[in-house]
Each structure stands twice: as structure tokens, then as C-alpha cells.
N, C-alpha and C positions, 0 to 999 in steps of 0.2 A: 564526650568526643565532639570536636567541631564538625560542621557540615562538610568541609572539604576533606577532612580525614575519614569521615564515614563514607563519603563517596568513593575515595581511593580504595578503601577496604572492600567495599562492595564490588568495585570493578576488578580488584585483585582476585576476589572469590570467583567471579565469572571466568576469568582467564585460567584460574587453577582448575576449575571444573572442566573447561574445554580450551586447551592450549592451541587449537587450530581454527582457522577461519571457517565458519559454517557455510560460506558461499563458494568455497574453492574445492569442494569435494574431500576435505580433510587432508589436503596435501601441502597447505601453506600455513606457517605459524601465524597465530593471531597477535596483533600488536595494539589493538584498541577495542573500544566497546561501541557497538552500534545499537541505537535505540530504534525499535520498530513497533509502532510508528514513531517518527521523529518528534522532538519537542515542539517544533513550529506548528504542528497540527493541533495543538491544544491551547485553549484560552489562557492567555497570560504565560504561555510556556510552562504551565503547571501540569505536571505529569506524574502520576503515581509510579513507584518503582515496579519493575517487572518488564518482561519482554526486552531484555538487554542481552546482546549476543556478542560472542567473540568474533572479531573481524580483523582481517588484514588491512593495512593502510589503504591499499588501492580500492578495495571493496567499500570501505567506509567513506572515503573522500569522493569516490566516484558517484556517490548518491546525492551529492549536494544540490545540483540543479533538479534532479528527479524529485527529491523531497520538497523542494520549493514549489514546484508545479503542483504536486499532490496536495500540499498545504493550502495553496491558493484555492484549488478546486473543492477542498473540504469546507471552504467558507461560503460556497455558493448558496447553501440553504442550511438553516434559516438565516435571514438577513441579520447583520450586526445589530445588536440590541442596545449597546451603550458606547460611550466614547472610547473605552479600552478596546473593544472589538473593532470599532471603526478605524482606530489607529493601527491595529494589527493588520487589518485588511489593506490599508494604504501602504504599510511597510512591505507586505507580501507583493502587492502590485508593482511597487517600485523595484523590489528584488527580482522579480520575473522579467520586468522590462529591461533591466540592466544585464541580466545574466542569461536570458533566453530570448534573444532578439527575434521579433516576428511572431511570438506566441500569442501575445495579447491581440494583435491585429488579426491573427488567424481565428480567434475565438469570436470576433465581432460578427454579428448577423446584420445584413443589410435590411432595408425596409421590406422588401419582398419576402425574404426568408423569414423574417420576424412575423410578418402577417400569416405566412403559411403555418408556422409553428403554433400560433394562437388558434388557427382554424382547426388543426389536429387535436389540440387540447383545449376546447372552448371553456372548460371549467377553470383554466388558469389564464384566461385572456388578458388579465391585468398584470400578469407577471412578466418579468424580463427573461429572455432566453439567451443562452450562449452556444456557440458552435463548438462542440467538443470532439468531433471526429476528424479533425484536420491532422496532417502528418506529424506536426510537432507535438501536439497534445497526445496523440495516440502513441507515439514512440516513447515519450517520457512516462506516461501512465502504464504502458505495457511493462516497462522495466520495473516500475514501482510494484505492480501486481505480482510480477515474477519473483522479485526479491522477498516480498511478503510470504509467498508460498514456501520458499526455502527456510525462512525464519520460523514460521508457525509449525512446519514439520519438526524442526529441532526442538521447539518448545514443548510439543506434545509427546515426542518420542525420546528425546535426549540423544538423537542420532543425527549425524551429518549426511545429507543427500550425497551419495558417492558420485564419482565421475561418470559411471554408467547410468545414473539416474537423471531425473530432470523435472521441470515444472511446466505445466500447460495452464496459463492463467488468462483471465480476461477481466477487465474492469467495466462496470455498468454505471452510466450516469443516472441521476434521478429521473430524467425523461425516459430513459430506457425502461425503468420500472413502471412509469405511468403508461407507456405505450405497450406494455406487455412483452417486451423483448427479453426480460430476465426470466430464466427458467424457475418458476416458483416451486416446482416439484422437488428441488433440492432440500427444501425445508422438511420434507418427509423423511429424509435420510440423516440430517444433521442433528447433533445433540444440542441441548439448550445453550444459549449464549454465555460466554465468559466475558468478564470486564476486567479493566485495570482498577485496582483499589488499594488504598493504603490507610488503614484505620477507617475513619468515617469519610475520607475523601475518595470519591470515585468519579469516573468520567464516562458513564454509560450513555450520556446524552451526546457524546462526541465520538465514541469508538466502542465496538464490541466485536467479538468473533466467535464462530462456531466451527465444529470439526467432526470428522468421522474417519476412523482408520480401518483398513481392511487388509486381507492377505498377509496376516501376521506383521503388520506395520510396514509392509512393502509398498503400500499404496495409502494415500490420504486425500480427503476432500476438505477444503478449508474455505470459509466464507467470512469476510470482514466487512463491517458497515461503518461509514464515516459520516456522522451526523445524518442529515437527510439529503446529502449531496451526492455521494457515490458509493459503490460497493465493489468488492473484489471477490471473484470466485477462482480458486486455484486447485488444480489436480496435481498431486505430487506422487512420484514413484522412485523407488530405489533402483529400478531397471526399466529403461524406456521401452524394452521389448514387451512389457506388460500393458502398455498403453494401446488402446484401440481408438484411434482418432479418425477412422474412416467414416466421417459424418459429412453432412451437407456443408458444415462450416468448421473445418478442422482448425484446431488451435496450434500455433507453433510450440514445439517442445524445446525448452531452454535448458541446456545442461550447464553444470558449473563452468565449463570452459567457455560456452557461448555467453553466459552471464557476465564473465569477466570482460569480454569484448564489448558487450553492451554498455557496461558501466564506464569503460574507458572512453567510449564514444560520447558519453553524456558529461564528461568532465568539463 
């Protein structure tokens, strides 16, 4: 069977198993396959099969710019090691520049800010730093993290997060990890990492994820790591009434309906 026919067959099987968009609360018919994470995040766009989800056209196409930004940030560390990776990074930079105006400028650190960052992390004084807490980066990465939560919940349970459910997610840069912002205690809860692999081909150096379900699968905690560049932590529930976000830094809870609007804003 040719590669194209095999791909069509695999996609048909995904849609047969789940004929509804996993991001729309199960209320909208699926018309395409969404790869989470997207192909652009992997070296040479080589990605093992798996983590492919039924999606409506709006939810799939609405991720284009979001995935582009996340793919770029996933290349922050380690540095490109050969000409292929350098060419991919250049292509991603061009794509972000053309499609997300102002984002690259937002990430640039001036001399004073760069000096301050190196003083905070003297062990990395020779490294380059980027500003990743600006509004454009934050908005796109928040959407990416939220969508990842919806996808991983379906992957581990086979169930679509319903309209009354939602995702509270946050992404963390590698500097967040270095400065101790990331809550390390979550690793006491999570199960061992899972990876994408196909035969002997695997991409654990580029992506892995962990999880833990509770309350008879009505709640889930998911963690995903992208190279040494950034990570995502997502809390998922089938009923937002189960969430207790009365903390010092409450996370926004994104329902399927809210996600649809966010994706529309990112087109």
C-alpha cells in the first residue's frame, strides 16, 4: 500500500472511531485530522504516528499561527546542531515574522534586560535570552497549552471534554524551570513519561508527556515537555464545578465554547 493510501486509511480510522471534533464538546462533526503536537515541532517534520485527533475544520485551521509560534519556541534549546535544523529555524522565524506581526520584536531583550537576566542566572551568563511573557507570545502559547489539554484527555480516556467541562493550562519556559517557578511537586503525582514511537523511530528528545486521572476520569492532570525549551501543565475536568482555582494565581478555565473563540481569534 502506498504511503498516501496508508495515510488516508489511518485518517479514516481516526474519524470512524470518533466522528466528532474533540475540541467542540462532541457537538460538531469532525472533517479533518489534527496532529498534536504538529509536524512543524519535529526535526525534519518527521513524526511517528499517534496523537492524531478528529477535528472540525475551524479548530484545525484555527491552530495554524498558534502551532507556528509553539514550534519556534520549541527550538529555543538546544541550539540547532546542523544545517537542516538551522534551515528549519530560519523557516520558522520567517513564518512567524510573516504571519504573527510584532511577535519577534516582542521577544527581543534590550541590553539592560539581557544583563539583568544573566545576573539572575549567572551559570548561564554566556547564553542568549528571549522575552517570552509578552502579550502576543502569552496569548498564542496559552491557546496551544489549552488545546493540548483537550487532546491528551481524549487520548487517555477516549472521551471528549463536554460543554460543561474545561481546561486550565499554563506553559512554562526553560527559564521558569531554572528560576524555580515550575511546581516540581507535580512529578510526585504523574505517571512515567510516554513518547511517540514507531518501530525503532522515537522522538523522546523532542517531546514526551505524562498524566494522572482522578474522580473516575472526571479530572485529569497532564504534563508535556518540548525539548529543553518549554513545558505545558494542564488540568482537565468534565465539569468545571469540580475545579477549585481559588489560589494566589488562578488559571483561566477554557471551555469548548471559549476555545472555539480563542482559535478564531488566532486565525
